[in-house]
N, CA, C and O atoms as a GROMACS GRO file, in nm:
protein
  492
    1UNK      N    1  -0.081  -0.934  -0.932
    1UNK     CA    2  -0.048  -0.896  -0.796
    1UNK      C    3  -0.040  -1.022  -0.711
    1UNK      O    4  -0.123  -1.112  -0.723
    2UNK      N    5   0.059  -1.028  -0.627
    2UNK     CA    6   0.081  -1.142  -0.538
    2UNK      C    7  -0.031  -1.151  -0.434
    2UNK      O    8  -0.069  -1.050  -0.375
    3UNK      N    9  -0.083  -1.270  -0.413
    3UNK     CA   10  -0.187  -1.293  -0.313
    3UNK      C   11  -0.129  -1.350  -0.184
    3UNK      O   12  -0.164  -1.305  -0.075
    4UNK      N   13  -0.042  -1.450  -0.197
    4UNK     CA   14   0.020  -1.509  -0.078
    4UNK      C   15   0.144  -1.588  -0.118
    4UNK      O   16   0.166  -1.618  -0.235
    5UNK      N   17   0.224  -1.621  -0.017
    5UNK     CA   18   0.346  -1.699  -0.038
    5UNK      C   19   0.360  -1.800   0.076
    5UNK      O   20   0.309  -1.777   0.186
    6UNK      N   21   0.427  -1.909   0.050
    6UNK     CA   22   0.446  -2.014   0.150
    6UNK      C   23   0.594  -2.049   0.159
    6UNK      O   24   0.660  -2.071   0.057
    7UNK      N   25   0.644  -2.056   0.282
    7UNK     CA   26   0.779  -2.105   0.310
    7UNK      C   27   0.766  -2.236   0.385
    7UNK      O   28   0.698  -2.242   0.488
    8UNK      N   29   0.829  -2.341   0.337
    8UNK     CA   30   0.848  -2.461   0.419
    8UNK      C   31   0.970  -2.431   0.505
    8UNK      O   32   1.072  -2.385   0.454
    9UNK      N   33   0.959  -2.456   0.635
    9UNK     CA   34   1.067  -2.418   0.726
    9UNK      C   35   1.114  -2.540   0.807
    9UNK      O   36   1.035  -2.628   0.841
   10UNK      N   37   1.243  -2.543   0.836
   10UNK     CA   38   1.304  -2.655   0.909
   10UNK      C   39   1.260  -2.657   1.055
   10UNK      O   40   1.240  -2.765   1.112
   11UNK      N   41   1.245  -2.541   1.117
   11UNK     CA   42   1.207  -2.530   1.258
   11UNK      C   43   1.099  -2.422   1.267
   11UNK      O   44   1.131  -2.303   1.269
   12UNK      N   45   0.974  -2.463   1.272
   12UNK     CA   46   0.865  -2.366   1.264
   12UNK      C   47   0.864  -2.269   1.382
   12UNK      O   48   0.832  -2.152   1.365
   13UNK      N   49   0.899  -2.316   1.502
   13UNK     CA   50   0.901  -2.224   1.617
   13UNK      C   51   1.007  -2.116   1.598
   13UNK      O   52   0.982  -1.998   1.624
   14UNK      N   53   1.126  -2.156   1.554
   14UNK     CA   54   1.234  -2.060   1.530
   14UNK      C   55   1.196  -1.962   1.419
   14UNK      O   56   1.216  -1.842   1.432
   15UNK      N   57   1.142  -2.015   1.310
   15UNK     CA   58   1.104  -1.929   1.198
   15UNK      C   59   0.989  -1.836   1.236
   15UNK      O   60   0.986  -1.720   1.194
   16UNK      N   61   0.895  -1.887   1.315
   16UNK     CA   62   0.784  -1.801   1.358
   16UNK      C   63   0.834  -1.686   1.443
   16UNK      O   64   0.792  -1.572   1.422
   17UNK      N   65   0.924  -1.713   1.537
   17UNK     CA   66   0.981  -1.604   1.618
   17UNK      C   67   1.052  -1.503   1.528
   17UNK      O   68   1.037  -1.382   1.546
   18UNK      N   69   1.129  -1.553   1.432
   18UNK     CA   70   1.202  -1.466   1.341
   18UNK      C   71   1.105  -1.378   1.260
   18UNK      O   72   1.122  -1.256   1.256
   19UNK      N   73   1.006  -1.439   1.197
   19UNK     CA   74   0.916  -1.362   1.112
   19UNK      C   75   0.823  -1.270   1.191
   19UNK      O   76   0.788  -1.163   1.142
   20UNK      N   77   0.784  -1.309   1.311
   20UNK     CA   78   0.706  -1.217   1.394
   20UNK      C   79   0.788  -1.092   1.424
   20UNK      O   80   0.736  -0.980   1.417
   21UNK      N   81   0.916  -1.110   1.456
   21UNK     CA   82   1.003  -0.996   1.484
   21UNK      C   83   1.028  -0.913   1.358
   21UNK      O   84   1.013  -0.791   1.360
   22UNK      N   85   1.066  -0.980   1.248
   22UNK     CA   86   1.102  -0.908   1.125
   22UNK      C   87   0.984  -0.835   1.063
   22UNK      O   88   0.999  -0.722   1.016
   23UNK      N   89   0.867  -0.898   1.062
   23UNK     CA   90   0.753  -0.838   0.994
   23UNK      C   91   0.666  -0.753   1.086
   23UNK      O   92   0.578  -0.681   1.040
   24UNK      N   93   0.691  -0.760   1.216
   24UNK     CA   94   0.617  -0.677   1.311
   24UNK      C   95   0.621  -0.529   1.278
   24UNK      O   96   0.517  -0.463   1.282
   25UNK      N   97   0.738  -0.473   1.245
   25UNK     CA   98   0.744  -0.331   1.211
   25UNK      C   99   0.662  -0.293   1.087
   25UNK      O  100   0.632  -0.176   1.065
   26UNK      N  101   0.627  -0.392   1.006
   26UNK     CA  102   0.546  -0.367   0.886
   26UNK      C  103   0.398  -0.388   0.915
   26UNK      O  104   0.315  -0.379   0.824
   27UNK      N  105   0.364  -0.416   1.041
   27UNK     CA  106   0.225  -0.432   1.080
   27UNK      C  107   0.173  -0.574   1.077
   27UNK      O  108   0.052  -0.595   1.090
   28UNK      N  109   0.260  -0.671   1.060
   28UNK     CA  110   0.219  -0.812   1.051
   28UNK      C  111   0.200  -0.874   1.189
   28UNK      O  112   0.276  -0.846   1.282
   29UNK      N  113   0.099  -0.959   1.200
   29UNK     CA  114   0.074  -1.038   1.320
   29UNK      C  115   0.035  -1.179   1.277
   29UNK      O  116   0.008  -1.204   1.159
   30UNK      N  117   0.033  -1.272   1.373
   30UNK     CA  118  -0.013  -1.408   1.345
   30UNK      C  119  -0.164  -1.404   1.327
   30UNK      O  120  -0.237  -1.360   1.415
   31UNK      N  121  -0.210  -1.451   1.212
   31UNK     CA  122  -0.352  -1.452   1.180
   31UNK      C  123  -0.411  -1.592   1.187
   31UNK      O  124  -0.531  -1.608   1.211
   32UNK      N  125  -0.328  -1.694   1.166
   32UNK     CA  126  -0.372  -1.833   1.167
   32UNK      C  127  -0.262  -1.919   1.228
   32UNK      O  128  -0.143  -1.891   1.209
   33UNK      N  129  -0.302  -2.022   1.300
   33UNK     CA  130  -0.204  -2.117   1.358
   33UNK      C  131  -0.280  -2.247   1.380
   33UNK      O  132  -0.362  -2.258   1.471
   34UNK      N  133  -0.252  -2.346   1.295
   34UNK     CA  134  -0.326  -2.472   1.304
   34UNK      C  135  -0.237  -2.588   1.258
   34UNK      O  136  -0.129  -2.568   1.203
   35UNK      N  137  -0.287  -2.708   1.283
   35UNK     CA  138  -0.218  -2.830   1.240
   35UNK      C  139  -0.309  -2.903   1.142
   35UNK      O  140  -0.428  -2.922   1.168
   36UNK      N  141  -0.251  -2.942   1.030
   36UNK     CA  142  -0.326  -3.015   0.928
   36UNK      C  143  -0.246  -3.139   0.891
   36UNK      O  144  -0.131  -3.129   0.848
   37UNK      N  145  -0.306  -3.256   0.908
   37UNK     CA  146  -0.240  -3.383   0.879
   37UNK      C  147  -0.104  -3.392   0.947
   37UNK      O  148  -0.007  -3.440   0.888
   38UNK      N  149  -0.097  -3.346   1.072
   38UNK     CA  150   0.024  -3.354   1.152
   38UNK      C  151   0.128  -3.248   1.124
   38UNK      O  152   0.237  -3.252   1.181
   39UNK      N  153   0.098  -3.152   1.037
   39UNK     CA  154   0.192  -3.046   1.000
   39UNK      C  155   0.138  -2.913   1.052
   39UNK      O  156   0.024  -2.876   1.026
   40UNK      N  157   0.222  -2.841   1.127
   40UNK     CA  158   0.182  -2.709   1.177
   40UNK      C  159   0.197  -2.605   1.066
   40UNK      O  160   0.296  -2.601   0.994
   41UNK      N  161   0.095  -2.521   1.055
   41UNK     CA  162   0.090  -2.416   0.955
   41UNK      C  163   0.054  -2.286   1.025
   41UNK      O  164  -0.043  -2.281   1.101
   42UNK      N  165   0.132  -2.180   0.999
   42UNK     CA  166   0.108  -2.050   1.061
   42UNK      C  167   0.100  -1.945   0.951
   42UNK      O  168   0.185  -1.941   0.862
   43UNK      N  169  -0.003  -1.862   0.958
   43UNK     CA  170  -0.021  -1.754   0.861
   43UNK      C  171   0.001  -1.619   0.927
   43UNK      O  172  -0.051  -1.594   1.036
   44UNK      N  173   0.077  -1.534   0.863
   44UNK     CA  174   0.098  -1.397   0.910
   44UNK      C  175   0.039  -1.301   0.808
   44UNK      O  176   0.040  -1.326   0.688
   45UNK      N  177  -0.014  -1.191   0.860
   45UNK     CA  178  -0.074  -1.094   0.769
   45UNK      C  179  -0.093  -0.959   0.835
   45UNK      O  180  -0.058  -0.938   0.951
   46UNK      N  181  -0.150  -0.869   0.757
   46UNK     CA  182  -0.182  -0.735   0.806
   46UNK      C  183  -0.308  -0.688   0.735
   46UNK      O  184  -0.341  -0.733   0.626
   47UNK      N  185  -0.378  -0.596   0.800
   47UNK     CA  186  -0.499  -0.538   0.742
   47UNK      C  187  -0.600  -0.644   0.699
   47UNK      O  188  -0.669  -0.628   0.598
   48UNK      N  189  -0.609  -0.753   0.777
   48UNK     CA  190  -0.707  -0.857   0.749
   48UNK      C  191  -0.672  -0.951   0.636
   48UNK      O  192  -0.754  -1.034   0.598
   49UNK      N  193  -0.552  -0.940   0.580
   49UNK     CA  194  -0.509  -1.025   0.468
   49UNK      C  195  -0.389  -1.109   0.509
   49UNK      O  196  -0.282  -1.055   0.536
   50UNK      N  197  -0.407  -1.240   0.514
   50UNK     CA  198  -0.295  -1.331   0.540
   50UNK      C  199  -0.225  -1.358   0.408
   50UNK      O  200  -0.285  -1.410   0.314
   51UNK      N  201  -0.096  -1.320   0.401
   51UNK     CA  202  -0.024  -1.340   0.275
   51UNK      C  203   0.108  -1.415   0.290
   51UNK      O  204   0.173  -1.447   0.191
   52UNK      N  205   0.147  -1.444   0.414
   52UNK     CA  206   0.273  -1.513   0.438
   52UNK      C  207   0.246  -1.636   0.524
   52UNK      O  208   0.198  -1.626   0.637
   53UNK      N  209   0.276  -1.754   0.468
   53UNK     CA  210   0.249  -1.880   0.536
   53UNK      C  211   0.379  -1.953   0.566
   53UNK      O  212   0.467  -1.961   0.480
   54UNK      N  213   0.390  -2.005   0.687
   54UNK     CA  214   0.503  -2.089   0.728
   54UNK      C  215   0.449  -2.229   0.750
   54UNK      O  216   0.352  -2.248   0.823
   55UNK      N  217   0.512  -2.327   0.688
   55UNK     CA  218   0.471  -2.466   0.699
   55UNK      C  219   0.588  -2.546   0.755
   55UNK      O  220   0.696  -2.548   0.697
   56UNK      N  221   0.565  -2.612   0.867
   56UNK     CA  222   0.671  -2.691   0.931
   56UNK      C  223   0.693  -2.823   0.861
   56UNK      O  224   0.655  -2.927   0.914
   57UNK      N  225   0.753  -2.819   0.744
   57UNK     CA  226   0.774  -2.940   0.665
   57UNK      C  227   0.905  -2.931   0.589
   57UNK      O  228   0.945  -2.824   0.543
   58UNK      N  229   0.970  -3.044   0.576
   58UNK     CA  230   1.095  -3.050   0.501
   58UNK      C  231   1.067  -3.106   0.362
   58UNK      O  232   0.972  -3.182   0.347
   59UNK      N  233   1.145  -3.073   0.261
   59UNK     CA  234   1.262  -2.986   0.271
   59UNK      C  235   1.220  -2.840   0.286
   59UNK      O  236   1.117  -2.798   0.234
   60UNK      N  237   1.301  -2.765   0.357
   60UNK     CA  238   1.274  -2.623   0.378
   60UNK      C  239   1.298  -2.546   0.249
   60UNK      O  240   1.386  -2.579   0.170
   61UNK      N  241   1.217  -2.442   0.229
   61UNK     CA  242   1.240  -2.350   0.118
   61UNK      C  243   1.370  -2.276   0.146
   61UNK      O  244   1.390  -2.226   0.256
   62UNK      N  245   1.458  -2.270   0.048
   62UNK     CA  246   1.586  -2.204   0.065
   62UNK      C  247   1.627  -2.138  -0.066
   62UNK      O  248   1.601  -2.191  -0.174
   63UNK      N  249   1.690  -2.023  -0.054
   63UNK     CA  250   1.740  -1.956  -0.173
   63UNK      C  251   1.639  -1.866  -0.242
   63UNK      O  252   1.670  -1.809  -0.346
   64UNK      N  253   1.520  -1.850  -0.185
   64UNK     CA  254   1.420  -1.763  -0.245
   64UNK      C  255   1.449  -1.617  -0.210
   64UNK      O  256   1.518  -1.588  -0.112
   65UNK      N  257   1.397  -1.527  -0.291
   65UNK     CA  258   1.403  -1.384  -0.260
   65UNK      C  259   1.261  -1.330  -0.259
   65UNK      O  260   1.190  -1.341  -0.359
   66UNK      N  261   1.221  -1.273  -0.145
   66UNK     CA  262   1.088  -1.214  -0.132
   66UNK      C  263   1.099  -1.079  -0.065
   66UNK      O  264   1.180  -1.059   0.025
   67UNK      N  265   1.017  -0.986  -0.110
   67UNK     CA  266   1.018  -0.851  -0.055
   67UNK      C  267   0.878  -0.811  -0.011
   67UNK      O  268   0.780  -0.834  -0.082
   68UNK      N  269   0.870  -0.751   0.105
   68UNK     CA  270   0.745  -0.696   0.157
   68UNK      C  271   0.750  -0.545   0.141
   68UNK      O  272   0.854  -0.483   0.166
   69UNK      N  273   0.639  -0.486   0.099
   69UNK     CA  274   0.632  -0.342   0.079
   69UNK      C  275   0.621  -0.271   0.213
   69UNK      O  276   0.538  -0.306   0.297
   70UNK      N  277   0.705  -0.173   0.233
   70UNK     CA  278   0.704  -0.090   0.354
   70UNK      C  279   0.641   0.044   0.322
   70UNK      O  280   0.638   0.087   0.206
   71UNK      N  281   0.590   0.110   0.426
   71UNK     CA  282   0.525   0.239   0.408
   71UNK      C  283   0.618   0.357   0.417
   71UNK      O  284   0.578   0.471   0.390
   72UNK      N  285   0.745   0.332   0.454
   72UNK     CA  286   0.841   0.442   0.469
   72UNK      C  287   0.982   0.384   0.480
   72UNK      O  288   1.000   0.264   0.498
   73UNK      N  289   1.080   0.472   0.469
   73UNK     CA  290   1.218   0.430   0.492
   73UNK      C  291   1.237   0.386   0.636
   73UNK      O  292   1.314   0.294   0.664
   74UNK      N  293   1.166   0.451   0.728
   74UNK     CA  294   1.176   0.413   0.870
   74UNK      C  295   1.127   0.271   0.893
   74UNK      O  296   1.184   0.199   0.975
   75UNK      N  297   1.021   0.229   0.823
   75UNK     CA  298   0.973   0.091   0.835
   75UNK      C  299   1.076  -0.007   0.781
   75UNK      O  300   1.095  -0.114   0.839
   76UNK      N  301   1.144   0.028   0.673
   76UNK     CA  302   1.250  -0.058   0.620
   76UNK      C  303   1.359  -0.074   0.725
   76UNK      O  304   1.405  -0.185   0.750
   77UNK      N  305   1.400   0.036   0.786
   77UNK     CA  306   1.504   0.031   0.889
   77UNK      C  307   1.459  -0.053   1.008
   77UNK      O  308   1.538  -0.131   1.062
   78UNK      N  309   1.334  -0.037   1.050
   78UNK     CA  310   1.282  -0.113   1.164
   78UNK      C  311   1.275  -0.262   1.131
   78UNK      O  312   1.308  -0.345   1.216
   79UNK      N  313   1.232  -0.297   1.010
   79UNK     CA  314   1.232  -0.435   0.965
   79UNK      C  315   1.372  -0.494   0.974
   79UNK      O  316   1.392  -0.601   1.031
   80UNK      N  317   1.468  -0.424   0.918
   80UNK     CA  318   1.606  -0.472   0.914
   80UNK      C  319   1.660  -0.492   1.056
   80UNK      O  320   1.717  -0.597   1.086
   81UNK      N  321   1.643  -0.392   1.142
   81UNK     CA  322   1.691  -0.403   1.281
   81UNK      C  323   1.628  -0.522   1.352
   81UNK      O  324   1.697  -0.601   1.416
   82UNK      N  325   1.495  -0.535   1.340
   82UNK     CA  326   1.423  -0.643   1.406
   82UNK      C  327   1.467  -0.779   1.353
   82UNK      O  328   1.486  -0.872   1.431
   83UNK      N  329   1.484  -0.791   1.223
   83UNK     CA  330   1.527  -0.918   1.164
   83UNK      C  331   1.668  -0.954   1.208
   83UNK      O  332   1.696  -1.071   1.237
   84UNK      N  333   1.757  -0.856   1.214
   84UNK     CA  334   1.894  -0.882   1.258
   84UNK      C  335   1.896  -0.923   1.406
   84UNK      O  336   1.967  -1.017   1.444
   85UNK      N  337   1.819  -0.854   1.488
   85UNK     CA  338   1.812  -0.887   1.631
   85UNK      C  339   1.751  -1.024   1.653
   85UNK      O  340   1.780  -1.088   1.754
   86UNK      N  341   1.668  -1.071   1.560
   86UNK     CA  342   1.604  -1.202   1.572
   86UNK      C  343   1.690  -1.314   1.515
   86UNK      O  344   1.646  -1.429   1.510
   87UNK      N  345   1.813  -1.282   1.473
   87UNK     CA  346   1.905  -1.386   1.427
   87UNK      C  347   1.928  -1.389   1.277
   87UNK      O  348   1.996  -1.479   1.228
   88UNK      N  349   1.874  -1.294   1.204
   88UNK     CA  350   1.898  -1.288   1.061
   88UNK      C  351   2.042  -1.249   1.031
   88UNK      O  352   2.114  -1.201   1.118
   89UNK      N  353   2.082  -1.272   0.906
   89UNK     CA  354   2.217  -1.236   0.862
   89UNK      C  355   2.206  -1.124   0.760
   89UNK      O  356   2.121  -1.126   0.672
   90UNK      N  357   2.294  -1.026   0.774
   90UNK     CA  358   2.295  -0.911   0.684
   90UNK      C  359   2.315  -0.954   0.540
   90UNK      O  360   2.402  -1.036   0.509
   91UNK      N  361   2.233  -0.897   0.452
   91UNK     CA  362   2.251  -0.918   0.309
   91UNK      C  363   2.235  -0.785   0.233
   91UNK      O  364   2.209  -0.783   0.113
   92UNK      N  365   2.250  -0.675   0.308
   92UNK     CA  366   2.239  -0.542   0.248
   92UNK      C  367   2.162  -0.449   0.340
   92UNK      O  368   2.039  -0.454   0.347
   93UNK      N  369   2.237  -0.365   0.411
   93UNK     CA  370   2.176  -0.272   0.506
   93UNK      C  371   2.078  -0.179   0.436
   93UNK      O  372   2.089  -0.157   0.315
   94UNK      N  373   1.981  -0.125   0.509
   94UNK     CA  374   1.884  -0.034   0.450
   94UNK      C  375   1.953   0.084   0.381
   94UNK      O  376   2.047   0.143   0.433
   95UNK      N  377   1.904   0.115   0.264
   95UNK     CA  378   1.959   0.227   0.190
   95UNK      C  379   1.901   0.237   0.051
   95UNK      O  380   1.829   0.147   0.007
   96UNK      N  381   1.932   0.346  -0.018
   96UNK     CA  382   1.884   0.363  -0.154
   96UNK      C  383   1.950   0.263  -0.249
   96UNK      O  384   2.066   0.226  -0.231
   97UNK      N  385   1.875   0.220  -0.347
   97UNK     CA  386   1.924   0.130  -0.451
   97UNK      C  387   1.888   0.192  -0.586
   97UNK      O  388   1.802   0.141  -0.657
   98UNK      N  389   1.956   0.304  -0.622
   98UNK     CA  390   1.919   0.374  -0.746
   98UNK      C  391   1.941   0.290  -0.871
   98UNK      O  392   1.883   0.320  -0.975
   99UNK      N  393   2.022   0.184  -0.863
   99UNK     CA  394   2.041   0.098  -0.979
   99UNK      C  395   1.915   0.015  -1.007
   99UNK      O  396   1.901  -0.038  -1.117
  100UNK      N  397   1.824   0.002  -0.910
  100UNK     CA  398   1.695  -0.064  -0.934
  100UNK      C  399   1.600   0.037  -0.998
  100UNK      O  400   1.546   0.014  -1.106
  101UNK      N  401   1.580   0.150  -0.930
  101UNK     CA  402   1.509   0.264  -0.986
  101UNK      C  403   1.517   0.378  -0.884
  101UNK      O  404   1.543   0.356  -0.766
  102UNK      N  405   1.494   0.499  -0.932
  102UNK     CA  406   1.498   0.615  -0.844
  102UNK      C  407   1.390   0.600  -0.737
  102UNK      O  408   1.276   0.565  -0.768
  103UNK      N  409   1.426   0.628  -0.613
  103UNK     CA  410   1.332   0.617  -0.503
  103UNK      C  411   1.327   0.481  -0.437
  103UNK      O  412   1.256   0.465  -0.337
  104UNK      N  413   1.400   0.381  -0.489
  104UNK     CA  414   1.400   0.246  -0.431
  104UNK      C  415   1.484   0.248  -0.304
  104UNK      O  416   1.601   0.288  -0.307
  105UNK      N  417   1.426   0.206  -0.194
  105UNK     CA  418   1.495   0.203  -0.065
  105UNK      C  419   1.466   0.067  -0.002
  105UNK      O  420   1.352   0.038   0.033
  106UNK      N  421   1.569  -0.017   0.014
  106UNK     CA  422   1.547  -0.152   0.063
  106UNK      C  423   1.649  -0.194   0.167
  106UNK      O  424   1.758  -0.138   0.178
  107UNK      N  425   1.611  -0.294   0.244
  107UNK     CA  426   1.698  -0.358   0.341
  107UNK      C  427   1.684  -0.508   0.327
  107UNK      O  428   1.572  -0.559   0.318
  108UNK      N  429   1.795  -0.581   0.325
  108UNK     CA  430   1.797  -0.724   0.292
  108UNK      C  431   1.856  -0.806   0.406
  108UNK      O  432   1.957  -0.769   0.466
  109UNK      N  433   1.792  -0.919   0.436
  109UNK     CA  434   1.834  -1.008   0.545
  109UNK      C  435   1.817  -1.153   0.500
  109UNK      O  436   1.722  -1.186   0.428
  110UNK      N  437   1.908  -1.240   0.542
  110UNK     CA  438   1.895  -1.384   0.519
  110UNK      C  439   1.822  -1.444   0.639
  110UNK      O  440   1.862  -1.423   0.753
  111UNK      N  441   1.714  -1.518   0.612
  111UNK     CA  442   1.634  -1.578   0.718
  111UNK      C  443   1.696  -1.709   0.768
  111UNK      O  444   1.800  -1.750   0.716
  112UNK      N  445   1.637  -1.774   0.870
  112UNK     CA  446   1.698  -1.896   0.926
  112UNK      C  447   1.716  -2.011   0.827
  112UNK      O  448   1.799  -2.099   0.850
  113UNK      N  449   1.641  -2.011   0.717
  113UNK     CA  450   1.653  -2.120   0.619
  113UNK      C  451   1.732  -2.082   0.495
  113UNK      O  452   1.741  -2.161   0.401
  114UNK      N  453   1.789  -1.961   0.493
  114UNK     CA  454   1.873  -1.921   0.381
  114UNK      C  455   1.804  -1.841   0.273
  114UNK      O  456   1.859  -1.823   0.164
  115UNK      N  457   1.682  -1.792   0.300
  115UNK     CA  458   1.612  -1.709   0.204
  115UNK      C  459   1.652  -1.563   0.219
  115UNK      O  460   1.676  -1.516   0.330
  116UNK      N  461   1.660  -1.493   0.108
  116UNK     CA  462   1.690  -1.349   0.106
  116UNK      C  463   1.558  -1.274   0.115
  116UNK      O  464   1.480  -1.272   0.020
  117UNK      N  465   1.533  -1.212   0.229
  117UNK     CA  466   1.408  -1.139   0.246
  117UNK      C  467   1.439  -0.990   0.254
  117UNK      O  468   1.549  -0.950   0.291
  118UNK      N  469   1.338  -0.909   0.218
  118UNK     CA  470   1.362  -0.766   0.203
  118UNK      C  471   1.236  -0.689   0.241
  118UNK      O  472   1.124  -0.737   0.220
  119UNK      N  473   1.255  -0.572   0.296
  119UNK     CA  474   1.149  -0.472   0.304
  119UNK      C  475   1.190  -0.361   0.209
  119UNK      O  476   1.306  -0.320   0.207
  120UNK      N  477   1.093  -0.312   0.130
  120UNK     CA  478   1.123  -0.211   0.030
  120UNK      C  479   1.021  -0.098   0.035
  120UNK      O  480   0.901  -0.121   0.052
  121UNK      N  481   1.072   0.022   0.021
  121UNK     CA  482   0.988   0.141   0.008
  121UNK      C  483   1.018   0.205  -0.126
  121UNK      O  484   1.134   0.230  -0.159
  122UNK      N  485   0.913   0.230  -0.202
  122UNK     CA  486   0.928   0.295  -0.332
  122UNK      C  487   0.891   0.442  -0.313
  122UNK      O  488   0.777   0.481  -0.338
  123UNK      N  489   0.988   0.522  -0.268
  123UNK     CA  490   0.960   0.660  -0.231
  123UNK      C  491   0.931   0.752  -0.345
  123UNK      O  492   0.906   0.871  -0.323
   0.00000   0.00000   0.00000
């Protein structure tokens, strides 16, 4: 089981705004925000568990695919809308993906650094 993930980001303020908006519908908030050796690091999480870290350092992570589990199809839709409104690029509107498995419902967005991020509900 995944414990946490880290993205190096080109512009931490821009990425933080994006991820706060995109992950907000899934219950995520900023849990940590500090500077270590001159590098700003921000942790986002939910239910007392920080699992998503943004590090303001180059080179930026790009080309990764990460999915956050949603509690419903409505949460997937809210994630997608919020991410798009925050400047994300469409990479697959919310909907069923039966070719993955029955009950798979996901929405895909490209983040500011070129990562394919997703919210998924396994209904």
